[in-house]
C-alpha positions in Angstrom: 115.0 21.6 271.7 111.7 21.3 272.9 110.9 17.5 273.0 107.4 17.7 274.4 104.8 19.8 275.5 101.9 19.0 278.1 99.3 21.4 279.1 95.9 22.6 278.9 94.5 22.6 275.1 93.4 26.4 274.4 92.3 25.7 270.9 92.4 23.0 268.4 91.4 23.9 264.5 92.6 22.3 261.2 96.4 21.5 261.6 97.0 23.7 264.5 96.9 23.0 268.3 97.5 25.8 271.0 98.8 24.3 274.1 99.2 26.4 277.3 102.6 25.5 279.2 103.4 27.5 282.3 101.0 30.1 281.2 102.3 30.6 277.8 100.3 29.4 274.9 102.4 27.3 272.4 101.2 27.1 268.9 101.9 23.8 267.7 101.6 22.4 263.8 100.1 18.9 263.8 98.2 16.6 261.6 94.4 16.7 261.2 94.1 13.6 263.2 95.9 14.6 266.1 94.1 18.0 266.2 90.8 15.8 266.4 92.5 13.6 268.9 92.5 16.6 271.7 89.9 18.2 273.3 90.0 22.0 274.1 90.0 22.8 277.9 91.6 19.2 278.6 95.1 18.4 279.2 97.0 16.8 276.2 100.7 15.7 275.7 102.6 16.1 272.4 105.9 14.9 271.3 107.7 17.8 269.5 110.4 19.2 267.4 111.4 22.7 266.8 112.1 23.7 263.3 114.4 26.8 263.1 114.7 28.9 260.1 116.1 32.6 259.8 112.6 34.0 259.9 110.7 31.5 262.1 110.5 29.1 264.9 107.9 26.5 264.2 106.8 23.7 266.7 105.5 20.5 265.1 103.7 18.1 267.5 102.9 14.3 267.1 100.7 11.9 269.0 103.6 9.3 269.2 107.2 9.0 268.9 107.1 6.7 266.0 105.3 9.8 264.1 108.0 12.0 265.1 110.7 9.7 263.9 109.2 9.4 260.3 108.7 13.1 260.2 112.5 13.7 261.0 113.5 11.1 258.5 111.2 12.9 255.8 112.4 16.2 256.4 115.9 14.8 255.8 115.0 14.1 252.2 116.0 16.6 249.7 112.9 18.6 248.4 110.7 17.6 251.7 110.0 20.4 254.0 108.2 20.2 257.3 104.7 21.1 255.8 105.1 18.2 253.2 106.5 15.8 255.8 103.4 16.7 257.9 101.4 16.3 254.8 102.5 12.6 254.5 101.5 11.8 257.9 98.1 13.1 257.6 97.5 10.8 254.9 99.8 7.6 256.0 100.5 6.1 259.4 103.9 5.3 260.3 103.5 1.6 259.5 102.1 2.7 255.9 105.1 4.7 255.2 107.3 1.9 256.2 105.3 -0.6 254.0 105.4 1.8 251.0 109.3 2.3 251.5 109.9 -1.3 251.9 107.9 -2.2 249.0 109.6 0.3 246.7 105.8 2.1 246.4 106.4 5.5 245.5 102.9 6.0 244.4 101.4 6.8 248.0 103.6 9.9 248.3 102.4 11.2 245.2 99.0 11.6 246.6 100.4 14.2 249.2 100.0 18.0 248.2 103.3 19.5 247.2 105.2 16.2 246.4 106.0 15.3 242.8 107.2 12.0 241.1 110.7 12.9 241.4 110.5 13.7 245.4 108.2 10.8 246.0 110.8 8.5 244.3 113.5 10.0 246.5 111.9 9.3 249.8 111.6 5.8 248.8 115.3 5.8 247.9 116.3 7.9 251.0 114.2 6.1 253.6 115.2 2.5 252.4 116.5 0.4 255.1 115.7 3.0 257.9 112.2 1.9 258.6 111.5 -1.4 260.3 109.3 -3.8 258.2 105.7 -4.0 259.2 103.6 -7.2 259.6 100.6 -5.6 257.6 99.3 -2.3 257.0 95.9 -1.3 256.7 94.4 -1.5 253.1 93.4 1.9 251.5 90.0 1.0 251.4 89.7 -0.5 254.8 87.0 1.7 256.4 83.7 1.0 257.4 80.1 2.3 258.3 81.1 4.2 261.2 78.5 6.0 263.2 77.1 9.2 262.5 79.1 11.2 265.2 82.1 9.9 263.4 81.0 11.0 260.0 79.9 14.5 261.3 83.2 14.9 263.0 85.4 13.9 259.9 83.3 16.2 257.9 83.8 19.2 260.2 87.5 18.6 260.0 87.5 18.6 256.3 85.6 21.7 256.1 87.9 23.4 258.6 90.7 22.3 256.3 89.2 24.4 253.4 87.0 21.9 251.3 83.3 22.7 250.8 80.5 21.2 252.6 79.5 19.1 249.6 83.0 17.7 248.9 83.6 16.9 252.5 80.2 15.1 252.7 80.9 13.1 249.6 84.3 12.1 250.6 83.4 10.8 254.0 80.3 9.0 252.6 82.3 7.1 249.8 85.1 6.5 252.4 82.7 4.7 254.7 80.7 3.0 252.1 84.0 1.4 250.9 85.0 0.3 254.6 85.4 -2.9 255.9 86.2 -2.4 259.6 83.0 -1.1 261.5 85.3 -0.1 264.4 87.4 2.5 262.4 88.2 5.4 264.5 87.6 9.1 263.6 91.3 9.6 262.9 91.4 6.7 260.6 88.4 8.0 258.7 89.9 11.2 258.3 93.1 9.8 257.0 91.4 7.6 254.5 89.2 10.6 253.4 92.3 12.8 252.9 93.8 10.3 250.7 90.5 9.8 248.9 90.7 13.7 248.1 94.0 13.4 246.7 96.6 16.0 246.2 94.3 19.0 245.8 95.2 21.7 248.3 92.6 22.6 251.1 90.5 25.5 250.1 90.7 25.0 246.4 87.0 23.7 246.4 86.1 27.0 247.6 88.0 28.8 245.3 90.4 30.2 248.0 94.2 29.8 248.4 95.6 27.6 250.8 
């Protein structure tokens, strides 16, 4: 088991980060927010889990142990694969997942590509009692007028995930317009923009396959 990796970031694009460890470049699947949080040419540390399949070995990385814990719980739910679990964490923080489960709200999980109503309900049922209650989660519309740097960074991330420049710009503009927190970080704006875009697969706005 590979529990964590630390090394020089060779590349970070979309949902993939390559980290050089001992002269070997390891490809790690991450959320868009995590990919944005690292910098090429600088050292990064990710907590990881290795998913072994008959035809593949895939390393998934997270910025915190809390994200990894939620990921492990999600992949334990029937019908939820690693990609869908990562998709949940691209849209929701661990606290927001806990809040949704504790509130018996499966609607937020249906926003994730590949998760239908039955699976969303199963997530809530399967994770009930397994996540600590949270005091308060950020409201879905809690974003603010962030600076142009944040806007440009999030737009670039969305374009890298396959949305067209127009769709990405509109999503970021609407997200920031609805925001209430002027200090919202890039990762938070990206989460909200992805949630606003809904379950449509990246690349669909360009007419390509995901």
